[in-house]
N, C-alpha and C positions, 0 to 999 in steps of 0.2 A: 451163803454164804452171800456176802451181796457186792459183786463185780464194781471198781471204780466204773464211772460215766462221766460223760465230758456230755450229752446230753439232754432235752429240758425233765427240771422234774416234775412229778407229777400234783397237778394243784391241789392244795394245801398243804402239800408237804413242805417241814423246812428245809432250808437248803443251808450246805456251807458251802465256802470254794475252799480246798487244797493246793497250796502251791511249793510242787515237789517236786526235784525227778527222781524219787525213789519210790518203785512200781509198789515194795514193800510195807516200805511206811504208809502208802495211797489206801491197800489194801486191810493193812490196819485198823488207821483211822477210820474204814469204811463201814468195817468188823464190829468197833465200837459204838459210832453212831449209829447205829444200822437202824432198832425201833426211836429215836430222836427225830431223823431224815432223810435226806438226801447226802452225800459226798458228791461234791465237782470237781474234776481235779482241773488244778491250769501251769500252766510252765510256773518258772519262778521267774522269769522274768514281767517286765511290767504293762507289754504292747497291747494286751489280749481284756488284761483287769478289771478297766472300767465298762470296755462294752457289757462284761462275764455280769458285773457288778450289777448295773443297767437293770440289765436282762434278764438276769434269776431273783435279783433282792435277797443278797444270802443274810441271813441269821450272825454267820463272825464268819471271819478270814482268818484257816492256820495256814501258815510259816513254817517251811522244813528250816531249824535255823542248823540243818546237823553235816557231817563230814563235810566235804567243800563247799557245801554253800550260802556259809555263813557269809560275804559277799555281798551275790546278791539278794539275798534274804532282806541280811539292814536295806537296803537301794528300796527293795519294793513293803517297807515299813516304812520308809520315809514317804513313800508315795503314796502311799496308804493314810496315813495323818495325815497328814496337806494335803488330798482331795477329799477323801473322806472320814473327818472325823471324829465323825459318832457310831461310827464302824466299828465292833468290837474285833479288834486281833490275834489270837492268841500264837506263841511261837511253839513249835514241837523240834524235839531230840530225847536224848538219852542220857542219862544219867551219869551216865562213863563217860561221856565228851564235858568234860567242864568248860571247855571255850564254847561249844556250841552255849550250853547255856548262857554264863556268865556277855556272849555277845548278845542273847535275845533282852539280859535284863537289859546291857546298858542302852540298845536300842529302844529303850522302852516301851512292851508290848505288854498290854493290858493282862495275861497269864502264860505259862510254861503248862506245856503237857508231857510227860517222859511217857515216852511208849515201852520205857521196859518195866512200867508199872501195870497193875492190871487195868484192860477196860476201864472198867466199873471211875475212875479216878477220875478218869480223860475227862466222862460223863459228866458226876459231880465236881470238881470243876470247870466245864465248861457251864455249868446253871447259877453256881454260886459267881462265874460272872453276871452274867444276866443279869438273874434276879439286883445283883448291886449296880449294873446301870437302869433298871427298872426303879428302884427305887432312887436314887439321885433325878433324875427325871422329873419324879411322883413329887418329891422334898420341892418344890416353888424355887425350881433354880430357871423356870424357865418369864420369860415378858407379860409382861398382863397384854392383854386384845382387850381397847372396850369397843364393840359394834352400837354404831348409828345409824338407825332405820327409818326412815322417812314412806309411807304408803304409799305417795304416790311423788313424782319429783314438778317440784318450786313449793314444797316446803322450806327450804334453805338447809338438806342435809351437807349438803357440801359445802357449800362458804363454813359453814360449824364444820366438817374433820378437818379441813384446811385451812380454817384459821385455829383452832386446837392445838392441828400437829407442831402448826410452828413456834407456838407463844410456848407449848410444852417443852419443843425440845430448846429451847431460849433456860427454858427454865432445869431442865437437864445439863445443860454446858456447865451449868457456873460452877467452882470452883468443889462451892461444900455442898453442892447439890441432895451425893449420893454417900453419906458416913459410912465407914469400913472398908475393908477391902473390892478393886475395883475390878467386879463384875467381866465376862466374855462380849456382853450384851452392850450395847455403843448405841445411841438416841433414839428415835421418831422414824417407821413407819407406817407411811400414808396408802390403806389398800383402796385404789381409789377404782369402787366396781359399783357406781351409782350410777343415774342415770338420770340426764345425757351420758351416755359412754364419754370416760375420760375429761370433762370438766374438771377433776382436779390438777388434771394436766393441766390444762388454760389456767385456772386462776393464778397457778402459780408461774404461767409463762416459763413451763417446762417441757422441755419434749423425750422417746420414753419410745424405739425403736427395741424393747425387752419388757413383758405383757405378761398380766399371770398365769397368761396358756403357758406361756413359754416358761415360767416358771415353773409350775407344772411337771411338767414334760422333763426338765432335767432339778426337780426333787434331792433325789439320791449324790446330786455333786455340788449342791449347795453346801458354801463355803464362804466364810471372810473377803475372800477375793473373788469370787464368783460373784459378790452380790456386788460389794464396791465397782463392778466397773462394771457389770448388765446395769444393775441398777439406775433409774433418773436420780437424777438428785437437784434438792432447788440449793440457792445461793447457800443456805442458815444451815447445810447439810444432814435438813430431810429428805429420805429417800421418798420415793411416791415408783406404788409399782398399780399400771394401772390394768383394763379390758386392754383386750385385743384391739386391734382398728375395724375388723372382721368382725362381730358380736356370733358367726355365725362357728367359730373356732370353738365357741366355749359348751358349745354341744360333742369333740373331741375330748371331753375333759369325765371324770363321774366327781360327783359331787363330794363324795369320801377321799378323792385324789387333793379335792382342792382345801380339803381343812381341814385336811395332812399336811399343806402345802402351811397356812396359816397357823399349825401350828407351832410346826416347823422351825417359822420365821423367829421363832416365839423364844428359840436358847440368841439368836440374834438380837436381838430390839429390846428397849427397855420397855418402849410403848407400841403396839400396835394397834394404828384409828383407822378402822374397817368401816368405812362408806358405803352402806350398802342402799342409800334412797333411789326410793323408782325400782327399784332390783327387783324383775317377774316373776323370776324361778324359787316360790317358796320354801321348795326344801332347801337350794341352794343355802334362802335366810334363817333357815330353822337350826339347819348342821350350823355354819356358823356359830351360834348364838350358842350354842350347848356348848360351843367350844372356850368361849370367851368369858372375860374375867368380871367382865361389864356389860349391857348390853341399855344405851339410852332408845327411847322413844319422839322423836323430832315430831312436833302438831305444828299444827299454825291454827287462829282464830277460825279460821274454813271453816264454812259448813262444810263443804265438801271432802275436806280433811280430814274433821274429825270421826265419817263416817266412813271413811277409806280403812282411815287407822284399826277401827273399830272393827271392823271386816278383816284385816290384819292378824291382832288379835288373836280374834277368835278362830283363825285359818291355824297361828301356831300353838293354842292350845289344845286343836286335835291331835297335834305330831307330839303330844307329851308334854310341851315346855310350859314352865312352872311362871307365869306373866309377874306374879306377884314377887320373880328376885328382879325386875325388870325395873325403870322409874320413867318420868317423862320430862323434855323440856319443851315449853310452848317454847319458839320462835315468834319472831317478828311481832310482838306482842304490843298492841294499843290498847288505852285505859281508856279513851272514846265511845271500843268498840263497847256491845253488850254482852261482852262473854267474862267472865272473868275465866284467870288460867288454873283457879279453884276446880269451878265448875269445871271445866277443861277434863280435871283430874276427878275427879265422882267421877262421870261420866263414859272416862274410857276403866274407873280402877284399876288407874296406877302412882303411887306416889308420886309427890312431883321434886321432883331435883333444881329445876330452875329455870328462873325466865328470862329469854332475851330480847332485847327492843329491838320497836322493827325502827329500821336506821336504813330504808330499801335508797334513798337518797343516795347517804352516803358512803352505801359497798357499792354502787353502782358509780359515782365521782371517777373511786380511786378503780369499781374495775377499768375504768374506760383508760385510765394514762396503767394503766398495766401494772396495778403496787398495792396489797391486800395493806385493808384497812388498820389490820388490828398492829400492823409494821410503821403507819406510814402516820394515826391518825390517836394513839398511845391513851390519850386522855378521854374518847370518845367513849360512853355509853357503850356501845355496841363490844369495845374492845377492853372496856374497862370487866366486864363480864364472861368474858373470856379469859381472860387473863384470872377471877376469878376461876372458872371453871379447871382452866391448868394445875392450879395450883390446890386446887383439891383433889383435884388427884395425883396429883405426883405425893400429895400430904398421907394421903387413902393407899399408894403405893411403897413409900418411903419407911411409913412402920405398920407396915403386912397387917391393915386394921382393916376389915370388911365395914365397919362401919361410915357412915358419909362423913365428913369434916365434918369441922367447926367452918361453917360463912363466915367473909370476911364482913368486916358489923357497918360498914360504910356503905358497902353494897345490897344488907340487908336491908337497912333501914333506905336507901333509895330509891329501892322496888315495892317495900312497906306502902312509901308516899305513891310513886305509882300504881301498881294495881290493888293497890286499896286492901289487902290483909298483910293481916301479920305473920311474925315470921315465922311461926307455928305451922301454921298452914303450908311454905316450905317445906315443912322436913317432911324423908318422906321412911 
């Protein structure tokens, strides 16, 4: 028989928390789940639950609703639903006490374990619940993550990421933007992870004391309330999560935890735009790309950028990534330079997603006024191009199609005139 334990479980074992004042009930559940993992006992109050969840990372929490424990059980369940909404919660009790079963049902627990039934039923109930949760998470319930990669600083990834985030957030805010029932997700989050660090915040005129590292450390506490209060928000409503001020802090978190955070944020936002321009840790970039729904490689016409981009793609391929699932955005395009966007795409062996015109003077002038060009000069060629990208992403997202959306014919005609190649050359 496994004795109830309040110590750390062995590494690799699944952990379950059980809030119960009854030693006999704790023994029963410990025996029932003995082969599934470790049951750690808790007092029925809420004082220690957050610390234990953070420390142990349990697969599920059981709450004893039997006897005189009903009121405390209801309070604990309400706390878990508010602060740990994705953690499965099961009630325990005995069928001879219908009042406790009714209280658990009214509280909204995920399932009920009858301790008067054979222990095998407890295992079956638990496994069915976890399977349902897994299926729900894998059925497209998360928002879309777009990774923007640039092999070196200066190719314009951050300008693209911030501009796209603003216009995409505007489109999502329109009343008819999302047909059908409204989901729990809302808006756009810009993951300001490019180098130079925190330039996204700078461009948006926003400050943040809460960083990507802070979010990883609070991964199991993330909920709508925390994200609303901790994340920086631009005046448009776009959320921003930047790198820490001290980049040395990034070494304190693992790549797997970082990717887990990006995945978790997909439960709260319709879109995440991950700016990875110039990010030097290729393993982190590779893991983020694996998690992303779509990846755009941003490159300009300079020989240095093209060579660096080819090297980055080679590094990604050595890590098992299929670069044919990525697409190219040629930025700062100048038709007077003797290198077409099509040539760059062929050199990098990537489908050409879009071409953004060189508008450095206009972008710099807007930035010097503390403004974003896409908001103050909507008819500018750069603003029109970003608006087209935002519409395309929105269309792709709402239609559920993995195919690239049809581009605005006016923009296609303009870019054909500027770049010197036809629409068919721009399709990936």
